C-alpha positions as CSV (number, residue, x, y, z in Angstrom):
1,M,157.0,33.0,173.9
2,N,157.5,32.3,177.6
3,V,158.7,35.4,179.6
4,E,160.2,35.1,183.0
5,P,158.7,37.5,185.6
6,N,162.0,39.5,186.1
7,S,163.0,39.5,182.6
8,P,163.4,42.9,180.7
9,L,160.6,41.7,178.3
10,T,158.1,41.5,181.1
11,A,157.0,45.2,180.6
12,M,156.6,44.7,176.9
13,H,154.4,41.8,177.3
14,D,152.7,42.7,180.6
15,P,152.3,46.5,180.8
16,V,150.8,46.3,184.3
17,P,152.2,43.3,186.1
18,A,149.8,41.6,188.5
19,H,152.0,42.5,191.5
20,S,152.0,46.2,190.6
21,C,150.1,48.8,192.6
22,L,149.3,50.7,189.3
23,G,146.2,50.2,187.2
24,T,145.4,50.9,183.6
25,C,143.9,54.2,182.3
26,G,141.6,54.9,179.3
27,E,138.0,54.0,178.5
28,Q,137.5,51.9,181.5
29,T,134.7,53.8,183.3
30,S,132.2,52.5,185.7
31,D,128.4,52.5,184.8
32,G,128.0,55.4,187.3
33,H,130.8,57.6,185.8
34,S,129.5,56.8,182.3
35,L,126.1,58.1,183.3
36,E,127.6,61.3,185.0
37,V,129.5,62.0,181.7
38,K,126.5,61.5,179.5
39,I,124.2,63.7,181.6
40,Q,126.9,66.4,181.9
41,R,127.3,66.4,178.0
42,W,123.6,66.5,177.4
43,L,123.2,69.3,179.8
44,L,126.1,71.3,178.3
45,Q,124.8,70.8,174.8
46,H,121.1,71.5,175.6
47,P,119.7,74.5,173.8
48,G,118.7,77.3,176.1
49,L,121.1,76.2,178.9
50,A,124.3,78.2,179.4
51,F,126.3,76.8,182.3
52,A,129.4,78.7,183.7
53,S,130.3,75.5,185.6
54,L,128.7,72.2,186.0
55,V,129.5,69.0,188.1
56,V,127.4,65.8,188.0
57,R,127.8,63.3,190.6
58,R,126.2,59.8,190.9
59,I,124.1,59.2,194.1
60,P,122.0,56.2,195.0
61,E,119.2,55.9,192.4
62,G,120.0,59.2,190.8
63,I,122.4,62.2,190.4
64,C,123.4,65.4,192.2
65,I,124.1,68.4,189.9
66,E,126.1,71.5,191.0
67,G,127.1,74.5,189.2
68,V,126.2,78.0,187.9
69,L,123.7,78.5,185.2
70,E,123.5,81.8,183.5
71,S,120.0,82.8,182.6
72,D,117.8,86.0,182.6
73,E,114.7,83.9,182.7
74,G,115.3,81.7,185.7
75,S,116.0,78.1,185.8
76,P,114.1,75.5,183.9
77,D,113.0,72.6,186.0
78,L,116.1,70.5,185.8
79,C,114.7,67.8,188.2
80,V,111.9,67.1,185.7
81,M,114.2,67.3,182.6
82,L,116.8,64.9,184.2
83,G,114.2,62.6,185.8
84,H,113.1,61.3,182.4
85,L,116.6,60.0,181.6
86,P,117.3,56.4,182.0
87,G,119.0,55.5,185.2
88,V,117.9,58.6,187.0
89,R,115.1,58.3,189.5
90,R,116.2,61.0,191.9
91,V,117.8,64.5,191.2
92,I,119.4,66.8,193.8
93,N,119.6,70.2,192.2
94,N,122.3,72.4,193.7
95,I,122.5,74.8,190.5
96,R,122.8,78.5,191.3
97,V,121.2,80.7,188.7
98,V,122.9,84.1,188.0
99,P,121.7,86.8,185.5
100,V,123.5,87.1,182.2
101,T,122.9,90.8,181.9
102,I,124.3,93.3,184.3
103,S,121.8,96.0,185.3
104,D,122.9,99.7,185.5
105,D,121.2,100.3,188.9
């Protein structure tokens, strides 16, 4: 079927015309974003880690992690843990550790 550019059928056959300023959404992620998502999921599902908030950003040759980790036992060495993952050579750890229990002082 041959569709003229200004025909009403254009949208049906070309959801995002070449001259449009819009893009497509969905599973089209960059490699960097994919790595960020994988690492964030891994940290959130890791036993013994309880994050109140967590942001993972891609930086050259690694990642930057920011957020709040709830722990009464301090923070594990997240740089070492994450440094073993593929695609991560450098880790900037901006995680703040807060106690889970509240003391009655």
